[in-house]
N, C-alpha and C positions, 0 to 999 in steps of 0.2 A: 887582722890575722886574715891569712889569706884562706880561699875554703875550700874545707877537705869532702869528697864524698863518699858516699855510703859506699856498704860494698854492693847494692844490688843498682849504682849509677846509672846501668844500661835502659833499663823499664822504664826514665826520665823524659826517654825518650817517644815515648808512646803512653805514658802515662800523665796524665797536664795536671789532677790535683797532687799524685807524689814530685812531680817537676813543683807549683806548684810549693807546696811542705820544706822539701829543700831549698829554693828560691828563699821565701823567710827567712828559714832558721839563717842563713847565711848571710845576707841582709842586719838579721840579728845581731848577726857577731863580727860586721863593720868594724862595729865603737866600741869594741868592748871584746872581751873572753868569757862567754856563759859558761861553755865548761868548766872552766878554771876554778869561774869560781861555786859551781854548784862544787865541786870537788873539794870545797878549800876546808881543814878540817882544819882549823887552826886554831878554835874554839875548843877541839876536846883533844889534838895531842900538840898548840900550839907550835910554832914554826911561821913559814913560811906560805904565800900560795903555791901547794900542787900545780907542775906542769904536767900537763896532760899528755900523756903519748900521740901516736897518731895513730894507734890499734881505738884507743880512748875516743877520740874523734870522730874515724870513722865508726866505729860502734855506734853512736851518737848522734849522728849523718843518719845514718840508717836505720834507725829508732823513729827520728823525725818524720823521714820518707814515709817511714813503714804507715805513722798514723794518717796519710793519705791513702794508702790501697784500699782498697771493700775494706780488707780483714780491717784495718788499722780506722775505718772510719766507720764501721758496726762496734770497732770497739768501744767509740767514746760518744757512738748514739748508745748505746748496752748503760756510758755513763751520763747517761745524760743530757748531752752535748750535743746540740741541732744544727748543721751548716745553716747558715744567713745567708738570703737569699742578697748577691750585690747588684 
């Protein structure tokens, strides 16, 4: 799957953590289509694996990138996730 950037991709130039989240999402999708599997509702409705729209991919990429933002990191911290030291 080709990488699809989020709606705020311009922030990747100056926001290292957002860039890291976006790049990791791209990397995870190199050998599979995670979003298509997340949206797979065959168990509920039957049929084939759906083909997400470009908009679906952009929304998913935007949310993943947002997790690396200051507000996204605060959300993760509130949920109990703490960034490990590398």
